[in-house]
C-alpha positions as a printed Julia matrix, in Angstrom:
73×3 Matrix{Float64}:
 81.58   8.65   -88.71
 81.93  11.65   -91.04
 82.75  15.02   -89.55
 80.24  17.83   -89.97
 81.68  21.07   -91.33
 79.68  24.17   -90.5
 79.66  27.31   -92.62
 80.1   30.78   -91.13
 76.34  31.42   -90.8
 75.83  28.14   -88.94
 78.7   28.92   -86.57
 77.28  32.38   -85.86
 73.85  30.92   -85.07
 75.35  28.29   -82.8
 77.27  30.99   -80.95
 74.08  33.05   -80.48
 72.23  30.06   -78.98
 73.91  30.75   -75.64
 71.47  33.65   -75.22
 68.34  31.54   -75.77
 67.32  30.73   -72.21
 63.63  29.9    -72.48
 61.15  28.2    -74.79
 59.6   31.62   -75.41
 62.94  33.07   -76.55
 63.44  30.08   -78.85
 59.97  30.52   -80.33
 60.66  34.23   -80.91
 63.98  33.46   -82.6
 62.35  30.85   -84.82
 59.71  33.4    -85.84
 62.34  36.01   -86.7
 64.26  33.51   -88.82
 61.05  32.36   -90.49
 60.09  35.97   -91.25
 63.56  36.59   -92.72
 63.28  33.69   -95.16
 59.66  34.52   -96.03
 60.78  38.06   -96.91
 63.66  36.73   -99.05
 61.27  34.36  -100.82
 58.8   37.17  -101.51
 61.59  39.39  -102.84
 62.7   36.65  -105.23
 59.14  36.0   -106.37
 58.66  39.73  -107.0
 61.9   39.78  -109.0
 60.7   36.78  -111.06
 57.52  38.71  -111.91
 59.63  41.74  -112.9
 61.86  39.59  -115.16
 58.83  37.89  -116.69
 59.84  34.46  -115.37
 56.6   34.22  -113.38
 53.28  34.72  -115.09
 49.65  34.33  -114.13
 49.5   31.19  -116.29
 52.54  29.63  -114.6
 51.16  30.49  -111.17
 47.82  28.9   -112.08
 49.6   25.7   -113.17
 50.87  25.21  -109.59
 47.3   24.55  -108.43
 47.36  21.1   -110.04
 51.06  20.31  -109.55
 51.64  16.98  -107.81
 55.31  16.34  -107.16
 56.2   13.52  -104.83
 59.49  12.19  -103.6
 59.9    8.58  -104.72
 60.87   6.42  -101.79
 62.59   3.08  -102.11
 60.9    0.13  -100.5
């Protein structure tokens, strides 16, 4: 079995889990983490608009985008 190597962020999160004592606390933590990544995603999207990498035309093309993961049978 291969060993799992955690990065510093993963180790910090694991250490903080000792303070999560209830399902409500876990749900709140998950929401905070979700909000963090949503904010980072929005910041990057805004930066793409500023750099001209995202346009109205490109955004519109996502409406019909169908990407699927090919699975082996």
